[in-house]
C-alpha positions in Angstrom: 0.0 0.0 -0.2 1.5 3.8 -1.0 1.9 6.3 2.1 -1.0 8.5 0.6 -3.2 5.2 1.0 -1.4 4.1 4.4 -2.6 8.5 6.1 -5.6 8.1 4.3 -6.3 4.6 5.8 -5.5 6.6 9.4 -7.0 9.3 8.8 -10.4 7.5 8.8 -9.5 6.0 11.6 -8.6 8.7 13.7 -12.6 10.7 12.5 -14.5 7.3 14.2 -12.1 8.0 16.9 -13.3 11.8 16.9 -17.2 10.9 16.3 -17.0 8.0 19.2 -15.4 10.7 21.7 -18.0 13.3 20.6 -20.7 10.6 21.1 -19.2 10.1 24.7 -18.7 13.3 26.1 -21.9 14.5 24.6 -23.5 11.6 26.7 -21.3 12.6 30.3 -23.0 16.7 29.1 -26.1 15.5 29.8 -25.8 13.2 32.7 -24.0 15.8 34.0 -27.0 18.3 33.3 -29.4 15.7 34.3 -27.6 15.8 37.6 -27.4 19.1 38.1 -31.6 19.8 37.2 -33.1 20.6 40.2 -36.8 20.0 41.3 -38.6 22.2 42.5 -39.1 22.9 46.6 -42.1 22.6 46.8 -42.1 19.0 45.0 -39.7 17.8 46.9 -39.8 16.2 50.2 -38.2 14.7 53.0 -40.1 11.9 54.3 -39.8 9.9 57.4 -41.6 6.3 57.6 -42.3 5.1 60.9 -42.9 0.8 59.9 -44.3 -1.5 62.7 -46.5 -4.4 62.5 -50.1 -3.8 62.4 -51.3 -4.8 65.6 -48.8 -1.8 67.5 -49.8 0.9 68.6 -47.1 3.9 67.7 -45.4 5.7 71.0 -44.7 8.6 71.0 -41.1 9.7 69.4 -39.3 13.2 68.2 -36.7 12.6 65.2 -34.0 14.9 64.9 -33.2 15.5 61.0 -29.9 17.2 60.6 -28.6 19.2 57.7 -25.0 19.8 58.2 -23.6 22.4 56.0 -20.9 21.0 53.4 -19.7 24.1 50.8 -21.1 27.5 48.8 -19.7 27.5 44.7 -17.0 24.9 45.8 -15.9 26.2 48.3 -16.2 24.7 52.2 -18.6 26.3 54.4 -18.4 29.8 55.8 -19.8 32.0 58.4 -18.7 35.4 56.5 -17.8 36.8 53.0 -19.0 35.6 49.6 -18.9 31.8 51.4 -21.0 32.2 54.2 -24.0 29.8 54.6 -26.4 28.9 56.9 -25.0 26.4 59.3 -26.1 23.7 60.4 -30.1 23.7 61.2 -32.3 20.4 63.1 -35.9 19.7 61.9 -37.8 17.7 64.7 -40.7 15.3 63.1 -43.0 14.3 66.1 -44.7 11.3 66.5 -48.0 11.0 69.0 -49.2 8.4 70.6 -51.5 5.9 68.2 -51.3 6.9 65.1 -53.0 6.2 62.1 -51.2 4.5 58.9 -51.6 2.8 56.0 -51.5 -1.2 56.5 -50.7 -3.4 53.8 -52.6 -6.4 53.6 -49.7 -9.3 52.4 -47.9 -7.9 54.6 -50.1 -6.7 57.6 -47.5 -3.7 57.9 -48.5 -0.5 58.8 -46.0 2.5 57.4 -47.6 6.3 58.9 -45.9 8.4 56.9 -44.8 12.6 57.8 -42.7 15.4 55.1 -40.9 18.3 55.3 -40.6 20.5 52.5 -41.0 23.9 51.4 -39.2 27.1 52.4 -40.1 28.9 55.2 -38.4 30.5 58.6 -35.0 30.4 59.2 -32.2 27.6 60.7 -34.0 28.5 64.2 -37.1 27.2 63.5 -37.1 23.5 64.2 -40.5 22.7 64.8 -41.7 23.9 61.3 -42.1 21.3 58.3 -39.9 22.8 55.5 -37.2 21.3 54.2 -34.5 24.4 53.8 -34.7 27.9 55.5 -36.0 31.0 53.5 -34.4 33.3 50.7 -34.3 36.8 51.8 -31.1 39.3 50.2 -30.1 40.6 53.3 -28.3 40.0 56.7 -25.4 38.3 57.1 -26.9 34.9 55.2 -25.9 32.4 58.2 -29.5 32.2 59.0 -31.3 32.2 55.4 -30.1 32.5 51.9 -29.4 35.8 50.9 -27.7 35.1 47.8 -27.2 33.2 44.4 -25.5 29.7 44.3 -25.2 26.0 45.0 -25.4 25.4 49.1 -24.4 21.9 50.5 -25.8 19.7 52.7 -25.4 16.3 54.8 -28.8 15.5 55.7 -28.5 12.7 58.2 -31.1 11.5 62.1 -29.9 11.5 64.6 -30.0 8.1 66.4 -32.3 8.1 69.6 -32.5 5.2 72.6 -35.9 5.1 72.7 -37.3 1.1 73.6 -38.6 -0.9 70.6 -37.3 2.0 67.9 -34.7 1.3 65.3 -33.5 4.6 64.2 -31.5 5.3 60.4 -27.9 5.1 59.2 -29.0 6.7 56.4 -26.8 9.4 55.0 -27.5 12.1 51.6 -26.2 15.2 50.2 -28.8 18.0 49.1 -27.7 20.2 47.1 -30.1 23.4 46.9 -29.8 26.3 44.1 -30.0 30.3 44.6 -30.1 32.5 41.3 -30.6 35.9 40.5 -33.7 36.2 39.2 -36.4 39.3 37.3 -37.3 39.7 40.7 -34.7 39.4 42.8 -33.0 36.3 45.0 -34.9 32.9 43.9 -34.7 29.6 44.8 -34.9 27.4 41.6 -35.1 24.0 43.4 -32.7 20.9 45.5 -31.1 17.8 43.8 -30.2 14.9 46.3 -27.5 12.7 46.1 -27.6 9.1 48.2 -24.9 8.5 50.8 -25.0 5.9 52.6 -28.8 3.6 53.0 -30.8 2.8 56.1 -28.5 0.4 57.6 -26.4 3.1 57.2 -23.6 0.7 54.3 -22.0 3.2 52.1 -23.5 3.1 48.5 -21.2 2.1 45.9 -21.5 4.9 43.7 -24.1 7.8 45.2 -26.7 8.6 42.4 -29.0 11.2 42.0 -32.9 10.4 43.1 -35.8 11.9 42.9 -37.0 13.3 46.2 -41.0 13.2 45.2 -43.8 11.8 45.7 -43.6 9.5 42.8 -45.7 6.4 41.7 -42.8 3.9 43.9 -42.8 6.5 46.8 -40.1 8.8 47.5 -36.5 7.6 48.1 -35.6 11.2 50.3 -36.6 9.4 53.6 -35.6 8.1 56.9 -36.8 4.4 57.9 -37.6 3.8 61.4 -38.9 0.8 62.9 -40.4 -0.1 65.7 -40.5 -3.3 67.7 -42.2 -4.9 70.9 -42.4 -7.4 72.8 -45.3 -9.3 74.6 -46.3 -12.8 76.6 -48.1 -15.8 75.4 -48.3 -18.2 77.4 -49.5 -22.5 76.0 -51.2 -23.4 78.8 -52.6 -27.7 79.5 -55.9 -28.7 82.1 -56.8 -31.9 82.6 -61.2 -32.1 83.3 -63.0 -34.7 84.4 -63.1 -37.2 87.8 -60.8 -39.8 86.9 -58.5 -37.9 84.2 -55.0 -38.3 84.1 -53.5 -35.2 86.0 -50.0 -37.0 85.7 -50.0 -37.9 82.2 -48.0 -36.1 79.6 -49.7 -34.9 75.8 -47.4 -34.2 73.1 -48.2 -30.7 71.7 -46.3 -29.1 68.4 -46.4 -25.3 68.1 -44.6 -22.9 65.8 -44.5 -19.7 65.9 -43.4 -17.3 62.8 -42.2 -13.9 62.7 -43.8 -10.4 61.6 -42.8 -9.2 58.4 -42.1 -5.8 60.1 -40.5 -6.9 62.9 -36.0 -7.0 63.3 -36.5 -9.1 65.9 -35.0 -12.2 64.8 -35.5 -15.5 66.2 -35.2 -18.3 67.5 -37.3 -17.0 70.4 -36.8 -18.6 73.8 -39.3 -20.8 76.2 -39.7 -22.4 78.9 -42.6 -25.2 80.9 -43.3 -23.7 84.2 -45.5 -25.5 86.7 -47.5 -22.7 88.0 -45.1 -20.3 89.3 -41.9 -22.5 89.0 -39.8 -23.1 86.4 -39.4 -27.0 86.2 -38.0 -27.5 82.4 -34.3 -26.1 80.1 -34.7 -23.6 78.0 -36.6 -24.4 74.5 -35.5 -22.5 71.3 -37.9 -21.9 68.7 -37.6 -20.8 65.3 -39.3 -19.4 63.1 -42.0 -21.0 60.9 -40.6 -24.7 62.5 -42.6 -26.6 64.8 -41.2 -28.0 68.2 -42.9 -30.6 69.8 -43.2 -30.2 74.0 -44.7 -32.4 77.0 -47.2 -31.2 79.4 -49.0 -32.2 82.2 -52.1 -30.6 83.8 -51.0 -26.9 85.2 -48.5 -26.9 83.0 -47.6 -24.2 80.9 -44.6 -22.9 77.8 -43.8 -19.6 78.6 -42.5 -17.6 75.3 -39.7 -15.7 78.2 -36.2 -15.6 78.1 -34.1 -16.8 81.7 -35.1 -13.5 84.0 -38.7 -14.1 82.9 -38.8 -11.1 79.9 -40.9 -11.6 77.2 -39.4 -13.2 73.5 -41.9 -12.9 71.3 -42.0 -9.7 69.1 -45.9 -8.3 68.8 -47.2 -9.7 65.4 -46.3 -13.0 65.9 -48.9 -16.3 64.2 -48.6 -19.5 66.3 -49.5 -22.5 66.3 -50.5 -25.4 69.0 -51.3 -28.5 68.0 -52.7 -31.3 70.8 -51.8 -35.1 69.2 -54.7 -36.8 70.6 -54.8 -39.1 73.1 -57.6 -42.0 73.9 -60.7 -41.4 75.8 -59.4 -37.3 76.3 -61.7 -35.6 74.5 -59.7 -31.7 73.6 -61.2 -27.9 73.2 -59.5 -25.0 73.2 -59.5 -21.7 74.9 -57.7 -18.3 73.0 -56.6 -15.6 74.5 -56.5 -12.4 72.0 -54.2 -9.5 73.3 -55.9 -9.0 77.1 -59.5 -9.9 75.7 -61.1 -10.6 78.9 -63.4 -13.8 77.4 -61.4 -16.4 75.8 -62.4 -16.9 72.5 -63.5 -20.9 72.4 -63.0 -23.6 70.3 -65.1 -26.1 69.1 -65.1 -29.0 71.2 -62.8 -32.4 69.1 -63.9 -36.4 69.5 -62.9 -38.4 72.4 -59.1 -39.5 71.5 -58.9 -36.7 68.4 -56.0 -34.4 67.9 -56.8 -30.3 67.7 -54.6 -27.8 65.7 -55.3 -24.2 67.5 -54.6 -21.2 64.6 -56.9 -18.7 63.1 -56.6 -14.9 62.6 -59.9 -13.5 64.3 -62.3 -13.0 61.3 -65.8 -14.5 60.9 -65.7 -15.2 65.1 -62.8 -17.9 65.0 -59.9 -17.7 67.3 -57.2 -15.2 67.3 -53.7 -16.8 67.0 -51.8 -13.6 67.2 -49.6 -12.3 70.1 -51.1 -8.8 70.7 -49.7 -6.2 72.1 -51.2 -6.7 76.6 -51.9 -10.9 77.7 -52.3 -13.6 75.2 -52.7 -17.6 75.6 -53.7 -20.6 74.4 -55.1 -23.1 77.1 -55.7 -26.8 75.5 -58.5 -28.6 78.5 -59.2 -32.4 78.0 -62.4 -34.2 79.3 -62.4 -37.3 80.7 -64.4 -39.7 79.3 -64.5 -43.5 82.1 -65.0 -46.3 80.4 -66.2 -48.9 83.0 -65.2 -53.0 82.2 -68.5 -54.1 80.2 -67.2 -51.6 77.8 -70.4 -49.8 78.1 -70.2 -45.3 78.4 -71.1 -44.3 82.1 -72.1 -40.9 80.3 -75.4 -43.0 78.5 -75.8 -45.8 81.3 -79.7 -43.7 82.5 -80.8 -44.0 78.9 -80.0 -47.9 78.8 -81.4 -48.3 82.0 -84.8 -46.6 80.3 -84.6 -49.0 77.3 -83.9 -52.1 79.2 -85.7 -51.3 82.5 -89.4 -51.7 79.9 -88.1 -54.3 78.1 -87.6 -56.8 80.9 -91.4 -55.5 82.9 -92.5 -56.6 79.0 -90.1 -59.9 78.7 -91.2 -60.7 82.5 -95.4 -60.2 81.7 -95.1 -62.3 78.1 -93.2 -65.0 80.2 -96.0 -65.4 82.9 -98.9 -65.1 80.1 -97.2 -68.2 78.5 -97.5 -70.3 81.8 -100.6 -69.0 82.5 -101.8 -70.3 79.2 -99.3 -73.9 79.5 -102.3 -74.9 83.0 
């Protein structure tokens, strides 16, 4: 190939490379521009999602959101001069006991959401629900925005100490854009990037998120959970004058962790005879049945070695007792401190019984509520006498046999008279 041909070939390659580079740079520019396109402040929200099982009532709680200044126009935070910016501020999101939320029917998880949005007040206003301070072209700019620029904040939540409340470790970068508008300073909007998720784990590649209430929810949010433990007792009773109160009855007990709970198993339980602990600890994994044996007056209590409850509210459970000859079982269930137990249909002599329900249509509710919860299985003994007849039916049998005997004697007497 001559020199001209080689030059022509190299030139074509260079053109292709330049075109590819141009496309790449244009895409990068588009991406960068999209990353800096702010969301109007009235459409931007920071959400607080308080999540718990639907059987729980939320406690009183004040969550504190922190806004730490980072920079303005690329220059580190200062309190004076052209780089002055509103300093660190906090917002309190307050929950009162027993607030209403939305419940997912499948998971039985309740979420109570509150939001910060808009621009109002100064950095000293911790109780209003504005996301950022106001814009005003006066003052020194340390408590509100007083000049155009890109203001950068790190947004986090203070970890509290309330029992049962799980706090978020999420962290975000929020950029506030102030511009010189036709009528003076204007708030253009905000952008948000995720730095850490709720577990406090760093995000591999921080990316811009949409801080609006879209169809899939708002990603600019802090998720908090609430757990509470409550009592569950499974008790055995034996009825009947000749019922064997020293006899072991075999049970299989299964517990299932509620979806919204952070209290993972295994869950500890002990067998008690009255108030006396009589056995070593039993360990229950969620969804796995465990066999136990109980005598009359004994109970399985879901507590730890110190007697503290181990099951989270919202746990569902199943109590199954194996059939025992001549004993008829019936269950009695108390949900969430109810004063009147709900009875199950009685079994038959020697039958097994399984107790489980969600409380609908008059059925028992084997869910752990916030107050006392219990299931009692009572077995009534049916005595069989040596003749094999059930003595419970003896009066009815005699009612049949006595008239029959009289009739037989009368017929026999008439025959004797006739034969004479």
